[in-house]
N, C-alpha and C positions, 0 to 999 in steps of 0.2 A: 504493500499500499504506499502510496506517494506521501500521505501527510502523517504518516506514524513516526512518532519520536521514540527511539530506543533509549531507554533509562539506562545508560552505561556511561561513566566518565570518558570513555575512549571514543564515543560516538559525537556526531555534531551537536546533539542535543544540548550539551553543556559547554558550547562554544563561548558564550558570553562569560560564564564563570572561569573558564580557562584563560580567556583574554584579560579579564580583570586581575586574575592572579598573576599572570605573566607581567602585566604593566606595573603591579604593586611590587613585585620582586625585583624588577629592574630599577624602579625608583628607590627602593629600599637599599639596594647594593650601592647605587650611585650616592646616596646620602651617607651611607656608612663609610665610603672612600673618602669622600670630602671632608666629613667631619671626625675622621679617624676613629669611628667606633668599632669595636671588635665583636660586639654581640647584637644581635637583633631578633626579634620574634614576629612571625608572620601567623596570623590566626585565620582560618577560614571556617566560617559557620554557614551550614545549610540547613535552612528550616524548611520543613515539609508539612504541608497542611492538606488533609483529605476531607473534602466536603461532599456529603450525600446530598444528591438532587434527583429530581425526576426529569426525564427527557421523553419526548414523543417516540414511540416504536413504531418506525416506518415499515417494519418488516411484518407487522401484525396485520391480519386481515380486517380488523376493525380499529376504531380510534382508541389506541392504548398507549399507556405510558410505562416506561420501565425505570428502575432505579439505577443510577450511575454514580460513580465516584469521580469527582472532579479534583485533580492533583494541583498543587500550587508549590513551586520551589522558589525560595527566596535565598539569596547568598549575600554574605557580608564578608569582606576580606579587610583585615586591619594589619598594619605594620607598626611595630613599636621598637624603638631603641632608645636607651637612656645614656645621658652624660651625667654621671653622678659625682658630686663632690660631697665629701662627708668630713665631720670633725667630732670627735668624742672627748668627753670629759667626765670627770668623777669628783663629786664633793662628798665627803664623809667616807671614812675608812673603816667605820664600825667601831672605832675607838672614842667617839664623840657622842655627847648626848645633847638633846635638844632641851633648852631651858629658857625661861623667860627672863630677860635682863631688865629689872625695874628702872635702872638708870637711862638705858637707851629706849625703854618702852618698845622692845622688839624681842623676837625670838633669836637665839644665838646657839651656836654649837660650841661645847667645851669639851675638853677631855674628861672622860670618865674617871672618877677618883677610885683607884683600886685598893685603897687602904694601905699601901706601901708608902713608907716616908723616904725621902731623899735626904741624905746627910748634908747636901749642900744646898738645900733649900730651907725656908722658914717652915715652922710646923703648920701654919695656916695657908700654905701654898695651894692647897686643894680649893680654896675658896676664891682665889685670885682669878680674874678673868683678864686674859691679855689680848682679846679680839679674836675673831675667826680665822681660822687657817684653811687653806685649800690646797688641793693637789694640782699641779701643772696639768692643763688640759692637753698639752702637746704629747706628753709621753707618760701616762698615769702609771705604767708598770715600774718605771725607774725614777719617778718623780720625786722632788724634794718638796718639804713643806715651806711655805712662804706665807708672810703677812698679807692678808687681802686688803 
């Protein structure tokens, strides 16, 4: 039959889908090369809807209708590549506690007093607050403490 569309990706039926895919593929590769991206993702979505309808049955000897299923295929092709910049940081090493500072009228972090005295510090050193300290954001693993 002349107007029969074979539902096979290798047949002409899906030429529009294949053409759109090839166009997106070429454009993605071009953009990746120009922007020096190493990874991209192309997603193809094919939605299929089957709708039941009635159609006149011209093969019947009388005025009759038959049930038919009308297919509808909708495709969507997307290309995505990312240029990602990232910075990480860490505030708090688990050795500080959150407390309210009545002088500043703000929450602060201070070292948790572990009950151990230091021979070189005053006995009341655990009550002193010398300001928040934070870890360097550029390299948290080997960071040194600094005054904020």
